[in-house]
N, C-alpha and C positions, 0 to 999 in steps of 0.2 A: 696833271694840270700844270700849265706853264706859269713861271714866275711873272710878276708884273713887268719886269724889265724885258724878258724874252717876248712877252705878248706885245709890248709896245714896239720892239724892234721888228718882230715878224709882221705886225700890222702895217708899219710904215714901209717895210720892204714890199709887201703885197700891193699896197696902194701905189707905191712908186712904179712898180713893174706894170701895173694895169693902167694907171692914169698918166704916168710920167711924174717926175719930181715936182714940177711947178704946179700941176693940177692936184697932186696929192697934198701939197702944202696949202693950196687954195681951199680944198675940201676941209681940212682940219681947221683952217681959219673960219670958214663959214659955220661949222658946227659950234665953234667956241663963241662966235659973235651973236648968233641968233638965239632967240628964246627957243630952246629945244626941248621938246617933250619926247624923250627916248621911247617911252611906252607906246605913244601914238605912232611914232615913226616905225617902230618895230612891228606893230600890228599890220601895217600896210606894206611892209618890205617884200613879202613873198606872196602877195595876194594873187599874182598872175602866174604863179608856179603851180602846176598840177600836183596834187598830193602824192601821187606815186613817184613822181620825179623828185620831189622834196625828200621823201622817205628813202629813196634809193641813194641820193647824194649824202644824206645824213648817215646811212649805214656805211657807205664807202669811206666817209671821213672817220667814223668810229673805228672801222677796221684798220685804217692807216694809223690812227693814233695808238691803237692797241698793239699793232706790229712794232711801232717805234718804241713802245715801252719795253719791249724785250730785246731790242738791238743794243 
């Protein structure tokens, strides 16, 4: 499990790489400003992803994390 600091750094790095720095900052600002129900947001997050793809990606992520634990 990542520390909070590492998780924040990694999250910001990924957001910045995928969205660009300005859009990543904008995303964070939007989340902080709006009345935000994380549970409702999370429930709809992967609704269009087929279960087999979701499970495959989850397994790949788990395998990567497990491999990193032993490096």
